[in-house]
N, C-alpha and C positions, 0 to 999 in steps of 0.2 A: 408795128410798122406797118405792115396793109396799108391802114388810114393814113395815119398818120407820121408820114419818111422824116420830115424834120425834126420830129420828140426822138424818132429812130436814132437819125442822124449825131445830136444832141446829146444820149443814154451811151453810144460806142465810140465819143471824147471822151467821157469819164472809163469809160470800159478800158479805153483804150492806153492812160495813164495807169492804172490798175496792173492788166495786164502786162506793161513797159518795162515797170519795177517787180516784177515777176521774172519777167526772160530773162533778166540782166543776173539772179541771183541760182545760186544753189536749194533747192529745195527737198527740205529735209525727209528721208528716206524711209524713217518710221524704225530703223532696228538701233532698239537700245542694248548699253554694254554694259555689264559689269567691273571693279578695278582691273579684273585677269585681261580683258576681253570677251567671255565668253554670252553671247544672245539669250539677252532677257526676256525681252520681249520685243514680241513684234506688233509693229500697230499699222495700219490704209494709209497711205497718205496716196494726196491726187497728186499726177503727175503736171505738168504743164500741158499736155495737151485737155487734160478734163479742166482746166482751168479756159481753155482753150472753147471750148464742144461749150460748157456751162455759159459762157459770156456771148459770146455770138451766134451757139444756133439755130435757140425761136427765131433772134430780127433776122436771122439768110434766111432763116423756113417764110418766116413770113412778107419777109420786103424783098425777094430776091429777085421776085417779078418790075418793082418799080428804077429809077435813074439810082438816087442817094445813097440809099443804101447800097447797094453792088460798088460805087465809084468810092463812098468811103469802109468798108470792110478793105480795098482793095487797098486802098493809098495805109492802113491798118497794119494789113499787112506785110506789106514791102515795109516801113517801119522796125514792126518787129524784127522782121528775118534780119536785116541791118542791126539790132543792138539785141539780137540774143543770143549767151554765151549756147557752145558749139551743142549738149545737150537737150537742149531748148527748137531748134531746126530744123529736123521734120516735122515736129506738129507743125510748124509756121507752115513748112510746107505740103502738108497735109488741104490745111484752109485753105491757103492759094489754088493746088487744083484744082478745090471742092468748087470755090467760084470761079478759076472757068472752064467748068465743064459742065456747072449752074445746079450741082446736086444737092440738093436741100438738106437730104435724111444720110 
């Protein structure tokens, strides 16, 4: 994104589509129970914030000083905020604050 902000923005378009789909879903909690309801297996799961960090972190780190990347990320996050189910809202707000503050890490 540092040397090619247009490609970074195009990548964000694809990531936006995927993140929007995830934002509207309840993600698995990794708890597996038997027929009686007893927990038998716990599998670590990614949370929505983990997906945001993975998808946006490096692009934001290298593209924060440009014009295209911050603008595109702001648009992406505003749409995610509007589309996300309540349990994912805090992760979106956290990323919006990161953009406003200019924090890349």
